[in-house]
Structure formats: structure tokens, C-alpha cells
C-alpha positions, 0 to 999 in steps of 0.5 A, spaced: 567 613 688 570 607 693 571 600 690 570 594 694 575 588 692 581 584 694 588 586 695 595 584 697 601 587 700 607 584 697 614 584 700 618 585 694 625 582 698 622 575 699 615 575 696 611 574 702 604 577 702 598 579 706 591 578 703 585 582 705 579 585 703 575 591 704 569 595 701 574 601 700 580 598 698 584 605 697 582 607 704 584 601 707 591 600 703 592 607 706 590 605 713 595 599 712 601 604 710 599 609 715 599 604 721 606 601 718 609 608 717 607 609 725 609 603 727 603 601 730 600 596 725 596 590 729 599 585 725 606 584 728 609 580 722 608 585 717 610 590 722 617 587 723 618 586 716 616 593 714 621 595 719 626 591 717 626 592 709 623 599 709 617 602 705 620 601 698 620 594 698 613 593 699 608 593 693 600 595 695 596 592 689 588 591 688 587 583 686 580 585 683 574 588 685 567 585 687 561 586 690 561 587 698 557 581 699 562 577 695 568 580 699 569 574 705 568 568 700 573 571 695 578 573 700 578 566 703 579 563 696 585 568 695 588 566 702 587 558 700 590 559 693 596 564 695 597 562 702 600 569 704 605 568 710 603 575 713 596 573 714 595 572 722 588 568 721 587 563 716 580 564 715 577 571 712 573 575 716 574 571 722 579 571 728 578 564 729 585 560 729 589 566 731 594 564 737 594 570 741 600 572 746 600 572 753 601 579 753 595 580 748 590 576 752 592 580 758 590 587 754 584 584 752 582 581 759 584 588 762 579 592 757 574 587 758 574 587 766 568 591 769 564 591 763 557 590 764 553 586 759 546 587 757 541 582 758 541 581 751 549 580 751 548 574 756 
């Protein structure tokens, strides 16, 4: 049975951290590890550190379990308390405040071009 909760990934070399939450923490940590090993993690700061220091210098740890309805609130509390350096967004469950590179914005634009919105989406 999967457990929902808050987790952190810690760089043991410099102490920098990433904090996240998931309804399936074990599965989510596995996704992080696979993407980092493949060099395709969406967080460039975490990926660069992984490439530099190697898998053996990172610790994947469950901070605590909680109900799925409490995930975003508790993740935000952990972000506020720990101030994790690898988190791109300062806001749990939102991309608000994320500064995207010109390259990323161009990719998003290219994918969105030609899409038609439903009347409800307008």
C-alpha cells in the first residue's frame, strides 16, 4: 500500500535539499531517481548537482506521512522551515513564482500553438 507524505532529497556533500510531497512517496522518489540517472530531470539545479556529485552523495528520505488532503499545506510548511535550495518554486503545489528561461518559454509556446480551446476553456 502506498503512503502519502512529505519527502526530501539531500545533497550530502553540501547539505542542499529538495522538498516535495506525493500521495505515493516511494513511487515518486523512484521517479526522481530514474529521471536523475537518465539526465532528464525537470529540475535543472538538482540535475546539475546529481551530475556533479553522483548518486551516492544524495539521500532520499521520508520526512513524514499524512493524509492526501494535508499534503500541500504540510509541504509548504516544510519549504518555509527548511528553505530547500533545489526547489524551483517557493510555493507548494504551484508554479507561481517560477522564473522560466527563454528556451523553456519558447518550448511551451511551440507546444501551445495551433491548439484550439473549448468554449469552456475560453
